[in-house]
N, C-alpha and C positions, 0 to 999 in steps of 0.2 A: 547463568546468562541474564544480563540486564535487559528488561523489556523496554522498548521505546517505540515510538510511532515510526513505522517504516513507510517511505513513499511508495506509491503504486509502481514506480519504475523498477523496484527490486525484482519483480517478476521477470521483466524483459532482460534485465542485466544478468540475472542468474542463468537464464536460458542461453544467452549469448556466450557467457563464460563456459558453460558446460559444452556447448557445441564447439567452441574454439579449442577447449582442452581435448575433446575427443579427436578433432582433426589433427592436432599436434601429435597425439599418441599414436594415431594410425600411420603417421609419416616417420616415426622413429624406427630404429633398427630393432629387430626382434631380440628378446632376451632369452634367458634359460628357463622358459616356462615349463619345459618338459621335466624338470627336476623336482617339481613340487606337485602335490596332489591337486586335483581340480578344486577350485574354491566353491563354497556354498553359494548357490544362486537360486533365484525364483523366477519362473516365467509363467505368466498367466495363460490359461487355455483360451483359445479363440472360439471354441465350440460352445454354442448356447445350450443351457440346460444340464451341463455336467455338474454332478454333485461332488463336493469335497469328500475325501476319504480318510482324513486324519485331522486331529486338533491337539494342541498342547494344553488346553485349558481343563479338560475333564480329568486328566491324570497328569503326571509330570513327564514332559517330553512329548514327542509326536507319536501318540498312540492311535491305532486305527479306530475310527468311530464305531466300527462294527464290534469291537471288543471292549469299548469303554462302558463301564457300568454306571452310566449317568446319562441324562437327557442333554444333548449338546446339539446346537444348530451352528452351522458354518455358512456364512454368506461370502461367496467368492467375489473377486474383483470383476469377473465376467457378469455375475448376477447384478452387481451394483451398476455396471454400465448399461445392461439391458433394461433395467427397471428405473433408471434415472435416479438412483439413490444418491442424494447429496448430503444427507445428515442421518444420524443414527435412528431417529424416530421414524424415518421412512421404512425401517425394517418391519414396522407394524403391518405393512402390506404383504409381508412374506410369511410371518409366523403368528399363528393364532394365540399363542401364549403371551404375547406382548400387547400392552395397552398403554394409553397415554395417562399421565398423572401430573396435572398442572403444567402442561406443555404449551406455554404461551409463545406465540410468534415473536421473534426478536429477543428472546431471553434464553436462559439455559434450557437445553432439552431435558425433559424428565418423563420417564415412563415406568411401567410396572411389568413384572414377570410373575406369572402364576398368581396375580392379584396383589402382590407385595411391591410397594414403591421401591425403586432403587435409590440408594443414597449417592448423591453427586460427589460426596467426599470420600467414598470408600468402595463403591461397586464397579469401578472402571479400572482397567489395566491397559498398558501399552507394552507389548512383548512381555507380559507377565508382571510388570512393575506398576505400582499404584500411581494414578494420576487423578486430578480433580476434573469434574465435568461441569464446572460452573459456566463454561462457554461451550458453544457447539464444537465438537471434536472434528477436526478436518479429516476427510477421507481420501484426499488426493494421494497421499503417500501410504495408504493402507492396502495390503495385499488381500486381506480377508478380515472378517469380524467373527469371532467365536463367542457364542452365547451359551454359558452353562446355566441351565434352568434348575433352580432349587438351591439348597444349602451348599455353601462353598467354604466351610470352615477349614477343611484340610488344605484346599488349594489356595485360599486367599487370606485366611485368618479372619479379618473383620470385613463383613459385607452383609447387606440385608438379605432376608431369607429368599427373596425372589431369584437371586443368582448374581452373576457377574458377566460383564462384557469385556472381552480382551481384543484389542486392536493390534493386528500383526503387521509390522512395518514392511514395506517393499524393500527387497534387497537387490544389489547389483545383479544384472542378468549375465548369462554366459555369452549371449550374442548381443550385438548392438540393437538397441531399442530406441525408436523415435516415434512418439505419439503426440498428436495435437488434437484437442477436443474443443469444439465451439458449440454453444447452445443458446437458444432463446426460449423464454417462457412468457407466461401471461403478463400483461401490463408493461412489457419492455424489460424484463429481467434478462441480463446478458451475462454469459459465463464463458471463460476461456481457461484452458489448462494445458500444460505440457508435461510429458513424462519421458525422461531421457535416462537410458541405462546402458551399461556395457562394461568392458574391461579395457584397461590401458594395454599398451604393447607389452609391458611387463605384466603377465597374466596374474601375478600375485595381487594386483590392485584392481578393485572394481568400484564403480560409482552408480548412484541412482539419484537423479535430480527431479523434483516435482515442484511445480509452481502453478498458482491459479489466481485469477482476479474475477470479481463478481460485482455487478451492479444489481442491487436487489430492489425489485419493485413488486412487493407482495400483492396478492389478491385483495388484501385488506387495504382500504384506501388510506394513504398517508404513511403506512408502515414501511417506508423505504430505507435503504441503507447501502452499505458497500462492504466488501471483504477482500483481503489480500492474504495469500499464503505462500510460503516457500519452505522447502525442506531439502536435506541432503542425507544420503546414506552411503557409507563407504566401508569396504572390506579390505583387509590386509592379511594375506596368508603369511604369517610370520615364519612358520616352519610347516613341514607336512602334517604335523599334529596340532598346530595352534592357529586359530583364526581370531583376529581382532576386528570388532565391528563398532562403528561409530555412526550415530544418527543425530540430526539436529532438525528442529522445525520451529517455525514462528507463524502466528496468525494474528491479524488485526481484523476486528469486525465492529461495525457501528450500524445500529438499526433501531428505529423507534419500536418499542414493545407494544403488544396488544393485550390489554387486560380482558378478562371475561365479564359475563353478565351475572348479576345476582337475581334471586327470585323476586318477582313482583309482589309487593305487599308481604314479602317474607314467606309466601305460601305457594305461588303459582309460577309456572314456567313462563319466561318472556315470550310474547307473540308479536308477529309483525316486524321482527328484527331481521337484519341481513348479515350474512357471514362476512360481508365486506365492511361492516361498521367497526370503527375504532373509537373507543371511548377515551383513549389517551390523545385527545384532539384539541387541547388548549393551545393558544398562541405561544405559550412559553414551554410547551412540551419539547423535551430533548431526547435524543437517542441514547440507548444503552451502549456504552463503548467498552470493549473487552480486548485485552492483549494477552496471549498465552504463548508459552514456549517450552520446549523440551530439549534436553541434551542427554543422550544415552550412550553408554560405553559397555561393551560386553566382550569377554574373552572366553572362547571355547577351547578345550584341550582334550585330545583323545589319547589316553594313557596306553591303551592297547585295544584289542578287538572287543573286549568285554566292559571296559570301564572308561568313562568320560566325565569331565567336570566343567563347570562354568562359574564365572564371577561376573556380576552385572551391577551397574549403578545407573540411576536415572534421576535427573533434576527437573522438576516441573515447576513453572512459575506462572502466576495468574494475576492480572490486575483488572479492575472494573470500576467504571463510573456509572452508577445506577440511578436512572431518573424515570419518573412516571407521573403523569396527572392521573391519580389512582381513584377509581370509583368505588365507594364503600358506604353502604348503609343509607338511612334516611332519618336524620335526627328530627325533622319536622313531624314525621309520623311515628316517632318512638321506636324505629326499627334499627337494630344494630347490624343484623345480617339480612339485608334485603333492600330493594329499591322501593320507592313510594308507589302507591297504587296508580298514580298518573304518569309514572316513568321518571320522576325526579330522583336524583341521587346526589350524595355529597361528594365533592371533589377534594382530594388531598394532594398536596405537593410533596411527593416522596423524593428525597435526595440522599444518596450515600456515595460520596466520592472517595476515590483512592483506596477502595477495598483491595487487599492483596493477600494472596495465599502462596505458600511455597511448600513443596514436598521433596524430600530427599530420600529415595528408596534404594536399598542395596540388597543383594541376594547372592549367596554362594551355595552351589549345589553339586553333589556327587552322585552319579548314577552308574549302576553296573549289574552284571549277571553273575550268579554263582550257584552252587548246589550244596545242600546238606543232606547227605545220603541220597534217597530217591527223590527228594523234593528240589525242584528248580526255583530260583528266586530272581526277581527283577526288582532291585531295591533303589530307593531314592532317599538321601538324607540331605538336609540343608539348614541354613540359617538365613534369616532376613531381618532387616531393620527398616523403620520408617520414622522420619522426623518431619512433623507437620507444624506450620506456624500460620495463624490467621490474624491479619491486622485489619482493623476497621475503626471508625469513629462513630459516635452517636449520630444516627441518621436524623434527617428532617422528615416530619410527617405532618402535613397540614401547615399550621402556623407556629409550631414549636418543635421540640425534639421528639423522638419516637416513643417516649415513655407516656405520652398523653398530650392530646392536642385537639383544638377545634378545626373544622374543615376550612378550606379556603373559600367555599361557596357552594352553590347548587347548580347543577346542569340537568338536562333532561335527555332521556334515552331517544326520544323522537324529535326533539327540537333543542340541539346543543346550545349552551350558553357559555360565554367566556367569563372566567373568574380570575381574580388576582393571584399572582404567584406569591411564594413566601419570600421574606426578606432575609431570613437567617440561612446559614450554611452548615454543612456537616461539621461535627465536632472534631477535636484533635484525633488523628489516626495514630493508634499505637497497638501493640500486641494485646489481643483480647482472648485468644484461645491457643493453647499449644498442646502438642501430644507427641509422645515417643513410644514406639512399639518395637518390641524385640521378640522374635519368634524362632523356635526350633521345630523342625518337622521331619517326619520319617514316614515312608510308605513302602510296602512290600507286596509284590504280586507273587503269590506262592502257587505253583502248579501242583495241586494235589493229585491230579491225574492228567491224562492228555486232554480231557474235556472239561475239567473242573478247575477253576482258579479262585483263590481267596485273595481279595484286595483288602489289606489292613493298614491303616495309617492313623497318625495322630499329630496334631500341631499344638504346641504350647505357646501361647501369646501373652506377653506381659505388657500392660498398658499403664502409662503415666499420662494423665490428662489434667491440665490446669485451665481455669477460667479467671479472667481479670476484669475489674470494673474500669470505668472511663479514666480513673486516676492512675491506673496501673497496679492497684492492689489486688492480690489474689483473693478470690471469693470462694473458690471451691477447688478440690483436688481429688482425683481418683487414681489409686495406685493398687493394681490387683492383677493376678495372673489367672489364665483360663486354659483348661485342657479341652481340645476339640477332637473327639474321635470320629473316625469314618471307617466303616467296614462294609464289604460287599462280597457276595458269592456269585460268580458268573459260571454259566454252564453252556459250553459250545460243543455239542456232539459232532457238528460239521463246521467247516470254515465259513459257511454262508449264513449262519444265524447264531445268535447269542441271547440267552435269557439270564436275567440277573435280579437279585434282591439286595437292597442296601439300607443302611441306617447311618444317619449323620447328625452331628450337632453343629450349630453355627453360632456366630457372635456378631452383634451389630452395635454401633454407637447409638446411644440414646438420642431421640429426636430433640430438636431445638425448639423451644417454646416460641410461638408467633408473637408479633409485636403487640397485639391487643391482650395477651395473657398477663396474669398477675406476676408470673415469673418470666417475663419477656426476655428473649435472647439467651436464656440459660439452657444448657444441654443436660438431658437426663443421663444417668449412668448407663454403661453398656448392659445388654441383656442377651440371654442365650435362647436359641430356638432349636427345634428338633424335627427330623424328617424321616419318614419311612417311604421307600419307593420300590415298586416292582416294574420291570421293563423287559421288552423283547425287541431285538433288531434283526432284520432279515434282508438278504439279497436274493432276489428271485430271477433266475435265468440271465444274470448279468444285465438285466434291463430295468429292474426296479429296486429301489431302496425303501424298505418299510420299517417303521418304528412305532412303538406304543409304550406309554409310561403311565402307571397308576400311582398316585402319591398322596401323602397326608403330611401337612406342615402345620406346626403349632408354635405360636410366638406370643409374647406379652403384647397387650394392646395399649396404645398411647392415644390420648385424645384430650380436648379441652373440656373440663367439667363445668357444672352449673355455676361454680364460683370463679370461672375464668382462669383457673389454674391448669396448666398443661401437666398431665399426670400419666403414670403407667398403672393400669388397673385392669384386671381380667385378661382374656386371651382372644386371639384371632386364630381360628382353625380353618384351613383351606384343604379341601379334598378335591382331587381332579383327575381327569383322564385326558392325555394328549395322544393324538394319532397323526402320523405324517406318512406321506408316500410321494416318491419322486421317481420318474422314469419315462420310458417311451411306450405309448399305447400302440403306435404304428411306426413305421420307418420314418415318417415325416411329422408325427405328432408327439410332442413332449407334454407331460402333465405333472403338475405339482399340487399336492393337497395338504392342508394343515388344519387340524380340528382341535378344539379345546372345550371340554365340559368341566365346569368348575362350580363347586358348592362351597360357599364361604359363610362363616358364622362367627358372631361375636358372643362371647360367653363370660360369665362370672364378673361382669363389670360393676354389679351393684346398682345399675340403673335399669329399671324394669323396661323402659322403652328401647333400650339397646340390646339387651340379652336376647339371643336367638335370632337376631336380625342379620341380613346380608351385609357384607362389607361394601362400602360405597365404591362407585366408579369402576365396577368390574362386571361384565356380562356373565350370565350363567353359561352361555354357549357362544362360541365364535368359530367361524369357518372361513377358509380362504382357498380358492381354486385358481390355479394359473394354467393357461394353455399356450403353447407355442407351436405354430404350424409352418413348416417349410413348404412353400408352394412349388410343387414339382414342375409345373409348366413354365416357371420363370426362375432360373438359377439365381440364387442370391437373395430372393425375396422371402421374408418370413412375416407372418401375422401373429399377433399375440393378444391375449385378453385375460382379464381376471374378474372374479366375482367374490365379493367379501360380504359376509353377513355377521352382524353382531346383535345379540339379544339385548333386552332392556337392562338398564343399570340403575341402581339405587343412588339417589343424590344425597339424601339426608340420612344420618346414622340411625334414625328410628324408622327408616324406610317409608316415611309418609309421602315423600316425593320421589318419583322414578321418571326416567326418560325412556321413550320407546326405542326399540331396536330399529335397525336399518339395513338395507341392501345397497351396495355400491358396485358399479360396473365400470371397468376401465378397458380401453382398447389401444392397440398400438401396432406399429409395423417397423421393420428395418430392411434395408437393402444394402447388400455388400457387393461392391463392384471395384473397378480400378479407374482412376481419373488421372490422366497424364502419367500412367505407369505407377501411380501410388494407390495402395490399398485404402479404400474408402468405405466407411459404413455410415449410412444415413438412417436416422431414427426419428420417429414421430409418435406421439401418444396423446390421448385425451383421457383424463381422469374424471371420474364422476360424470359419465356421459349423460345421464338423465338429469343432471343438475339438482340432485336430491338435497334438501335441507335436513340436517341431522345434528345431534349434539355428540361431538366426538369425545369430549372430556368434561366430566362433571365432578370436579374434585372438591373436597372439604378443606383444602389448604387455604390459609388466610381468611377463614370464615365461610368459605363455600363459593365457588365460581363455576359458571357453565361456559364452555367454549364451543361455538358451532364449527362444523367441519367445512372444508374447502368446497366452494361451488365448482362448476365445470371449469377445468383448467387444461392447458395444453403445453406441450413442449416439442421443439424440433432441435435436432443436433446433428453434427457431422464429426466423425472421427477419422483422422488421417494417420496411417501408419507407413513410415518410410525408413 
């Protein structure tokens, strides 16, 4: 699919076409629908607080969460609606294992799981297929988000040790679906979305259309923008055994990005600053513009009652114009990482136009059940490929290219000053990084007895990765294969609880050296990580879902050394305990709890000030509690609230600077009624009720930046179902 700028009207035109097509189909004569099997369809539950009971990400296929020997969170469409989740990082309000990691407003979303940053190039999937997350992933056409916490070598091949996020696309519904959502947020943010689903008169064909438009007015002054999105998903029951699925989506987003703050004098946390301040506030500041698109095709075939297969392909395209008036350092005070003591900072004109990425992913899989003597097997075998191409030119940074430059001038944290922009532009855009991955995988769930199952699997992944200089000459090549085993033993003496122990190996791409490094823009070779996990999952009286996981993950450590070289040296070891509970405390009160205790440590770095210290930007303890109360005196009214606590986080690798922990409180309400015969749900919420100032993200990326959390914010919305 070729990416182009789509006018705002595409949202309305798509809705009108879908509605017209639906009306035409309803007026046609009925066909021979009774001769085929019912098509696959998905319908979201309208009951608040219901937990998902299966996921395809922890194992292959839709395996009950209760029996999956891995820590998996599933966020349903209903939860996204109730909590006002519009982007992936909003999930941080639901799962204590997730944290932010250079998550700048107006830029690509970035977060960590179990203390390990996810890789925007490899840690995200759409219906199990690789996509890039260099732009916010639209959620309007997603039925649920599945988050596998921990190593995913078997499931994904290449992914960072924190885990992977899988976005499951909405499918055509069995019954006609018409939903319109309107929303307003702080400072005039306006949002509208439509969701249309159903089947044509010939029941073999189904459709699902989603479209959205958004006027962005961030709580940060000046960080405004706009977004448009449209998608379509279509099913065709070719035969009673064969189902063909097609999905397409496109998103355009433009928004001024918001950089973080650096330490004052290189040693102290900024004081007297507001979370509404945007340091990207020069007269020549321009928004970051992104266009992304997906085209996916999948064929499922049921050979018999025991065996089925699938073939899938997905094409992901991405384009970005990246601009920022970027605050960095204090040359006058001799500070490379930090603002001057009086609040001065150097301003650099960063430009990188026409960046482009493309991913072509394919997968073929065969699943079935069989027996060998007294042992029953549930086996999966498959093959997958990925072709990745990254195109970009030498960026502008300051007054020259990105390999070294003087700043454009000096501004001040408390009294901004206008500086001149750069006169030069991005260099010639050409292929700079390419990769081809080929994988074979196999997994077998062996029933050793009625209560004991052995999960044994392995993936072999072969990587070919090349990097090129600005002239197009190849400067490095990596060509190697890796075996990634995964084994788990699960014990389920009863159907309502499972205990498991697992061992896994994972593989991740090497990090890319930052602009100021001696080896700027060069990616390190892939590296392997290892994980041991013990867990238990329980269902209590059909009212509560409980889970606990104890884990240890060890991976090679990457950082910028004293010579400004980006290197891999030493290890990062994370040991943690995750606890979660979700259910009904009373007939009217639903409760959700998520807890994470995490001990992180850097070892064997050869740098005395690093060894034994905590990993940066990760709290030792984080907890989230959600309450939802249906008011019995007024049918349709429900009140909700949440309390989030995060402990202190280390900012500097030597732990000399830490930021304090914080408590956040949020409240909300919804009212379900009928207006003009139409089912209507009204929602309102206030986040950070106490207007607490806190540092939400204190990353070492790009030399170290601190991002304040959002102040008190609100939203109101109306959902119409007809």
